[in-house]
N, C-alpha and C positions, 0 to 999 in steps of 0.2 A: 502494500499498499503504501503509496506516494504520500510524502508531508505535504504539509498546504503550510510554504511560509507566513510568519504571522504577521499580520500589518497592523504600519507605522505610521502615525503623525508626526511628523515634525515642527514642535510649534517656538515662536523662540531661540529655536538653535537646540530644543531640547527633544531627544524624541520619545514617543511617549508607545506601548504597546496598546492597541482600539479596545482589544480582549479587556483589558486592567479597568476599562477609564468607564465608569459611570456611565447609566443609562443616560440622563441628562449630557454629559459630554459626547457621548458617542452620538446622538444623536445631531447636537452642535457640531461634529465633524462634517456626518452626513450633509448637514445644510451647507456648512463652507462649500464643499466639493462641487452640491446642485449648481450651488453660487457662480463657482469658478467654471465648470463647464457652459454656465447660462452666460458668461462674460465672455466664454471662450466665441461661444455659436454669436454672441453679438456681434463681436472685432471681425469674426467673419461677413458678415450680412453687412456692416460697413466699407470692408473691404470692397467689395463686389458695390454696394450702392455708389463709395468714390470710383470704382473704376468705369460704372456704366454712364456717372456725371462725366467722366472724361471723354467719352467717348462721345455722348452726347453735343458738350462743347467743340467737343472738333468735327464733326457733321455741320452744327452750325456753322460755323466756320466758313465752312467750300460752301455754304448755301449764302454768306451774305456778297452783295454785291460789292465788289470795288473801291474801297475807301481814295476819292481826292483829296490831301493834305495840303495847306497853301501856305 
C-alpha cells in the first residue's frame, strides 16, 4: 500500500501538518486555497480581456482615416 504524503501548509515561514490543525483552522486553509484558485482564475480572465482589448484597439486603428496634422 502506498503511503500518502502528509498535506502541509506554510504560514509565515512555519510548516504545519494540516491533519494536526483544528477543524476551524482546516476550514480556513480550505478557504485560502479556494480564494487563491479564484484569484488565479480571475488573473487569467484579466489577461484574456487585456489581450482582446489590445486586438480591438489595433483593429480600430486600421479602420480610422489617415490623420492630417498641420
